Phi, psi and omega in degrees: 000140180289132184255126182238131175254127174252123177250102189208125183271349176276110187300321182296316179293316180299317180294321179297314179298313182300314181295316183294314182287329174296318177297331178275010175071034168259151175270115191244142174227143182242134169247134187262358173207170185294327180294315177295320178299318180299316179298317180292324180292318184284337187246010180214167173249140184230147175275337181199142174240127172260120196232118169283155181263320183270084185246150172291150170076302177228126185287160177297324178297319178296318179296318180298319178298319179293316179301313183289334177289327189254343187200177175249022180303127180295145182228131170249120175280134175236109191212151172280352175283096193249014176287152179303321180297325177294315182294318179298316180299313180298317181291321179291334177282352174120003176294146180274338179200163182219117181244125182272142173274147353286155182223160173273133184298329178296325177293320177300314180301317180297320179291322175301312180299319181295314180296318180295323177298322182285328191255336181258109180259140180274105179234159179293131180282159177272126181232131177200139175051043176082004182244134175244128180243117180256105184291331183289314179271353180057048180230151182233136182232141175239186182302332183257009178122198185289139176252119185275124176243150172287170180302313182292321178299316180293316180300320179293314178299316181297321178296318178296318181295317181294342180237037185303142181069012176248130177285116181256134181289156175301321180299313181298313182297314183296312184289332177290323186266316184269348176059037176211164184295137177271120184262354173085358184249345183280147175259009184304311181299312183297322178295321177294319178300316180299319180292321178296314178305315183294315182294322184265347187069035186251043179300324182268348182271314176268101188264145172276128177256113189307127177065009179240293184171241185220158178216138171268112188264122175234120179305143183303329181292344182257356182279000000 
């Protein structure tokens, strides 16, 4: 099921969006301020984010910047800031669409459908050792159901899968996922690898390459 996060501090609008999209068979979650939205964004994967701009604690612009720094998750801005300059700024920062308040709920549903058609491509998922990884929906499934990964955990796993059987340096992995210089002293990457191994049961699949980094090992007979 497609997962949509709505970050909206107006309870009436948030409830209307949540009820309408749930009826349309989307899996919906609501955050009522920017801080809650940030936590949900950093610790989950989403197929679409509906984002207000004027939020308490953390602004919508700040959240959009964080989303675009870490992922390609589609974003529709829903805001009362309806000047042309506001819309241009939001779109240039990476929003996929911009809907001004007040709006008709039917128009929102149509825009959601349009963005999802453009951004979610149906491709064959990667499956190995009882684990299925769907890069398009950014979801992982095991024998007992969905396995929840954080945004960084999924990005790291996806990078390993795209380069399976290749020894990737710690520097390459860190800079590819965190988008910042690797200084060689942090344990952040190694801690994320340990958590992925534990969640997937892939201790033997995600291998440590001595003095280099990590490799996702798939026997040639299974490729």
